[in-house]
C-alpha positions as CSV (number, residue, x, y, z in Angstrom):
1,M,58.1,71.7,77.7
2,S,61.5,73.2,77.2
3,L,63.6,71.8,80.1
4,G,65.8,69.0,78.9
5,S,65.3,66.6,76.1
6,F,62.6,64.5,77.7
7,T,59.8,63.1,75.6
8,S,56.4,63.9,76.9
9,V,53.0,62.2,77.1
10,S,49.8,64.2,77.1
11,V,47.3,63.2,79.6
12,L,44.0,65.1,79.1
13,G,45.9,67.9,77.3
14,V,48.6,68.2,80.0
15,P,52.1,67.4,78.8
16,L,54.1,65.2,81.2
17,A,57.8,64.5,81.1
18,V,58.7,60.9,80.7
19,A,61.4,61.1,83.4
20,G,62.0,59.5,86.7
21,L,63.1,61.2,89.9
22,A,66.8,61.0,89.3
23,N,66.6,62.3,85.7
24,A,64.2,65.2,86.6
25,T,66.5,66.2,89.5
26,R,69.6,66.1,87.4
27,E,68.0,68.2,84.6
28,I,66.6,70.8,87.0
29,V,70.0,71.3,88.7
30,R,71.8,71.3,85.4
31,A,69.5,74.0,84.0
32,S,69.9,76.0,87.1
33,A,73.7,75.8,87.0
34,D,73.5,76.9,83.4
35,G,71.5,80.0,84.5
36,H,68.2,78.8,83.1
37,S,65.1,80.1,84.9
38,A,62.3,77.6,84.9
39,Y,59.1,76.4,86.6
40,I,58.3,72.8,87.2
41,C,54.8,71.5,88.1
42,A,54.1,68.3,90.0
43,V,50.8,67.2,88.4
44,N,48.3,65.0,90.0
45,V,44.7,63.9,89.0
46,H,43.2,66.9,90.7
47,S,45.3,69.5,88.8
48,T,44.8,67.6,85.5
49,M,41.0,67.6,86.0
50,E,41.0,71.2,87.0
51,A,43.1,72.1,83.9
52,S,40.4,70.5,81.8
53,R,37.9,73.1,83.1
54,D,40.2,76.1,83.8
55,D,41.9,77.7,80.8
56,V,44.3,79.7,83.0
57,L,45.5,76.6,84.8
58,A,45.7,74.6,81.5
59,A,47.9,77.4,80.0
60,A,50.1,77.4,83.0
61,L,50.7,73.7,82.8
62,R,51.2,73.7,79.1
63,G,53.7,76.6,79.5
64,S,55.7,75.0,82.3
65,D,59.3,73.9,81.6
66,M,58.5,70.5,83.0
67,N,55.5,68.7,84.4
68,V,56.2,65.6,86.4
69,P,53.6,62.9,87.3
70,D,52.8,63.3,91.0
71,G,50.1,60.7,91.3
72,V,49.7,57.0,90.6
73,P,46.7,57.4,88.3
74,I,48.6,59.9,86.2
75,V,51.5,57.4,86.0
76,W,49.0,54.7,84.9
77,G,47.7,57.0,82.2
78,M,51.3,57.7,81.0
79,R,52.1,54.0,80.9
80,A,48.9,53.3,78.9
81,L,49.9,56.1,76.5
82,G,53.3,54.7,75.7
83,A,55.6,55.3,78.7
84,P,55.6,51.8,80.2
85,E,58.5,52.4,82.6
86,Q,57.2,55.7,84.0
87,E,57.4,56.1,87.8
88,R,55.7,58.6,90.1
89,V,57.7,61.7,90.8
90,F,56.4,62.8,94.2
91,G,56.7,66.6,94.4
92,P,58.0,66.9,97.9
93,T,60.6,64.2,97.2
94,L,61.7,66.0,94.0
95,M,62.1,69.2,96.0
96,W,64.2,67.4,98.6
97,E,66.4,65.9,96.0
98,V,66.8,69.2,94.2
99,C,67.8,70.8,97.5
100,R,70.3,68.0,98.2
101,S,71.9,68.4,94.7
102,A,71.8,72.2,95.0
103,A,73.7,72.0,98.3
104,E,76.3,69.7,96.8
105,S,76.7,71.9,93.7
106,G,76.7,75.3,95.5
107,I,73.5,76.4,93.6
108,P,71.3,78.8,95.5
109,I,67.6,78.2,95.9
110,A,64.5,80.3,96.6
111,L,61.3,79.1,98.4
112,F,57.9,80.4,97.3
113,G,54.5,80.0,98.7
114,S,52.6,79.2,101.9
115,T,52.9,81.3,105.0
116,E,55.9,83.0,106.7
117,D,55.7,80.5,109.6
118,T,55.7,77.5,107.2
119,L,58.6,78.9,105.2
120,T,60.6,79.5,108.3
121,I,60.0,75.9,109.4
122,L,60.9,74.6,106.0
123,R,64.0,76.8,105.8
124,R,65.3,75.5,109.1
125,A,64.6,71.9,108.2
126,L,66.4,72.3,104.8
127,I,69.4,74.0,106.3
128,S,69.6,71.4,109.1
129,E,69.5,68.6,106.5
130,F,71.7,70.0,103.8
131,A,74.9,71.7,105.1
132,G,75.8,74.5,102.7
133,L,72.4,74.9,101.2
134,M,72.1,78.6,100.2
135,I,68.5,79.8,100.5
136,V,68.6,83.3,99.0
137,A,64.9,84.1,99.2
138,A,61.8,82.9,100.8
């Protein structure tokens, strides 16, 4: 994982950043402000187990810039493997906090995935919640 200087713990071959919500948010926004393009994965038990059977998914998770533990069993595994203070980093909460910080910092964002209808609803909610948030693509 190349985003930040976080140590990582490997759970079933998936490297997970030893970072809480605040640190992960700060690093994502800092990297973006510095012009670094990255992808971050919120990893839960399902994605970890699928990666143990799917080489393409495993490669995608190993190649990400940061994987955060989005599931309590994953957090338990990380704690057992040497990260006793690790907390869950819930993907939707991470996205919300990154959007909050991006709006405050004037950093544009892009939204990817789902349907046009869902992206329209999300875009409206984010713009309503975070004045000044620049969504440059969806």
